[in-house]
C-alpha positions as CSV (number, residue, x, y, z in Angstrom):
1,D,-29.7,43.8,-123.0
2,T,-31.6,40.1,-122.7
3,P,-30.2,38.3,-119.6
4,T,-28.0,36.1,-120.4
5,S,-29.2,33.8,-116.7
6,T,-31.5,33.5,-114.2
7,R,-32.3,33.0,-110.6
8,K,-35.0,31.6,-108.7
9,L,-36.0,35.1,-106.4
10,P,-35.2,34.7,-102.8
11,T,-38.6,35.3,-101.7
12,E,-41.8,33.6,-101.2
13,D,-42.6,33.3,-104.7
14,P,-40.3,29.6,-105.8
15,K,-41.5,29.8,-109.3
16,A,-40.6,33.5,-110.2
17,L,-37.1,34.1,-111.8
18,I,-35.0,37.3,-112.0
19,S,-32.2,38.4,-114.2
20,E,-28.8,37.5,-112.4
21,E,-26.7,40.5,-113.7
22,D,-29.9,42.5,-112.3
23,F,-29.8,40.1,-108.8
24,E,-26.3,40.8,-108.4
25,I,-26.4,45.2,-108.6
26,G,-29.1,44.9,-106.2
27,K,-32.0,45.5,-108.3
28,P,-34.1,42.6,-109.2
29,T,-36.4,42.7,-112.1
30,L,-39.2,39.8,-112.2
31,V,-38.7,38.2,-116.1
32,W,-40.9,35.5,-115.5
33,T,-43.1,33.6,-113.6
34,N,-45.8,31.0,-113.6
35,Y,-49.0,32.4,-113.3
36,N,-51.4,29.9,-112.1
37,G,-49.0,28.0,-109.8
38,T,-48.1,24.4,-110.2
39,K,-52.0,23.9,-110.5
40,I,-52.0,20.8,-113.2
41,D,-55.4,20.9,-116.0
42,E,-57.0,17.1,-114.5
43,S,-59.6,17.8,-116.9
44,S,-58.1,17.2,-119.8
45,R,-55.8,14.2,-121.3
46,L,-53.0,16.7,-121.6
47,G,-53.2,17.2,-117.6
48,Q,-53.7,14.0,-116.9
49,R,-51.3,12.4,-118.8
50,W,-48.3,14.8,-119.2
51,K,-49.3,17.0,-115.8
52,L,-49.6,20.0,-117.7
53,T,-50.7,23.3,-116.2
54,E,-53.9,25.1,-117.8
55,H,-51.6,28.0,-119.3
56,T,-49.3,25.4,-121.2
57,I,-52.1,23.5,-122.9
58,K,-53.1,27.1,-124.4
59,L,-50.2,27.9,-125.6
60,I,-50.6,24.7,-127.6
61,S,-53.1,24.0,-128.5
62,L,-54.8,24.3,-132.2
63,D,-57.4,25.9,-133.1
64,D,-59.2,25.6,-136.8
65,M,-57.9,29.2,-138.3
66,L,-53.4,28.0,-136.5
67,K,-54.3,24.9,-138.2
68,H,-54.7,26.2,-142.1
69,T,-52.5,29.4,-141.1
70,L,-49.3,27.8,-139.2
71,P,-45.9,28.0,-141.0
72,P,-45.0,23.7,-141.5
73,T,-42.4,24.3,-139.8
74,D,-44.3,25.3,-136.0
75,S,-43.3,22.4,-133.6
76,R,-47.6,22.0,-133.0
77,L,-47.8,21.0,-136.5
78,R,-45.4,17.6,-136.3
79,P,-46.7,14.3,-136.2
80,D,-44.4,13.6,-133.8
81,R,-45.3,15.7,-130.4
82,L,-48.8,15.0,-132.3
83,A,-48.3,10.9,-131.2
84,L,-46.5,11.7,-128.2
85,E,-49.5,14.2,-127.2
86,I,-52.1,11.3,-126.9
87,G,-49.8,9.0,-125.9
88,D,-49.2,6.6,-129.0
89,N,-45.0,6.8,-128.4
90,K,-44.9,4.2,-130.9
91,K,-46.5,6.1,-134.2
92,A,-44.3,8.7,-132.1
93,A,-41.0,7.8,-132.3
94,A,-41.2,6.3,-136.3
95,E,-43.0,10.2,-137.3
96,K,-39.5,11.7,-135.1
97,F,-37.7,9.8,-136.9
98,R,-39.0,9.9,-140.5
99,L,-38.9,13.3,-139.9
100,E,-34.8,13.6,-138.9
101,E,-34.3,10.7,-142.0
102,E,-35.9,13.3,-144.3
103,Q,-33.5,16.2,-143.0
104,R,-31.4,14.3,-143.0
105,H,-31.9,13.7,-146.2
106,R,-32.0,17.1,-147.7
107,K,-29.0,18.1,-146.3
108,R,-27.0,15.4,-148.0
109,E,-29.1,17.3,-151.2
110,R,-27.5,20.4,-150.4
111,D,-24.2,19.3,-149.3
112,A,-24.0,17.3,-152.8
113,K,-24.8,20.0,-155.2
114,N,-22.3,22.6,-152.4
115,I,-25.2,24.7,-151.6
116,P,-25.5,26.1,-148.8
117,Y,-28.4,26.5,-145.8
118,V,-29.9,29.4,-146.1
119,P,-32.8,29.9,-143.1
120,T,-36.5,30.9,-143.9
121,Y,-37.1,34.0,-141.4
122,F,-33.1,34.8,-140.5
123,K,-30.4,36.6,-141.9
124,K,-26.7,37.1,-140.6
125,A,-26.2,40.7,-139.1
126,A,-23.5,42.5,-141.0
127,N,-20.1,42.1,-140.0
128,S,-21.0,40.0,-136.9
129,E,-22.2,36.6,-136.2
130,E,-25.5,37.6,-135.0
131,W,-28.7,36.4,-136.8
132,E,-31.7,39.3,-137.7
133,F,-34.8,38.7,-137.8
134,T,-36.1,39.1,-141.5
135,D,-39.7,39.8,-140.8
136,T,-40.2,36.8,-143.9
137,Y,-42.9,35.4,-141.3
138,W,-45.2,37.8,-140.2
139,E,-45.9,39.3,-144.0
140,E,-45.9,35.2,-145.2
141,R,-48.4,34.8,-141.6
142,K,-50.8,36.9,-143.3
143,K,-51.0,36.1,-146.6
144,R,-51.8,32.4,-145.0
145,I,-55.0,33.9,-142.9
146,E,-56.2,36.1,-145.7
147,K,-55.9,32.8,-147.8
148,W,-57.4,30.6,-145.1
149,Q,-60.4,33.7,-144.3
150,Q,-61.1,33.4,-148.2
151,S,-61.7,30.3,-148.1
152,Q,-63.9,30.2,-144.9
153,K,-66.2,32.4,-147.1
154,S,-66.4,30.6,-149.9
C-alpha cells in the first residue's frame, strides 16, 4: 500500500515524515528523511542562488552520459529549467512559453484529426481508471545507453 498522505514525525527529527495511516494505528514507518539536514551547498552556483542541498544538486546534475541517454522528455534537459538554473529568467520564461505553445499546437493537431493522446510509458489498466507503467522506458533507455557507448568507442 502506498501512503495517501504524510505527517511530520513527533520526534527530535523535524525533517522526517511518516505515513499518516501508520501514525493512526501507532506503527510509525519512516517514508522520507532529509539525509544531510538543511545544509546548503554554498560551494556551487545552485546552492548559492537557489539554496539547494548537496543531495538535490546531485539529483538534478547531468554528466555526459546522462545528457546523451536520458529521454528527451526528462526535465533536466528542458532549456527553460537550464536557463533558470543559471539565472537567466528572461530566457527561462521565453523557453517555457515556447515549450507550452508547442504542446498546445500538438494537442490542437491531434484534436483536429480526432487522435487521442497516448502516453509513451503508461497504459490504462484493464477494467480500471488506473495507469500501468509499460517498461518501454527501460527498453528505450538500454538502447540509448548502448548507442552512446558505441559512439564513445569511435
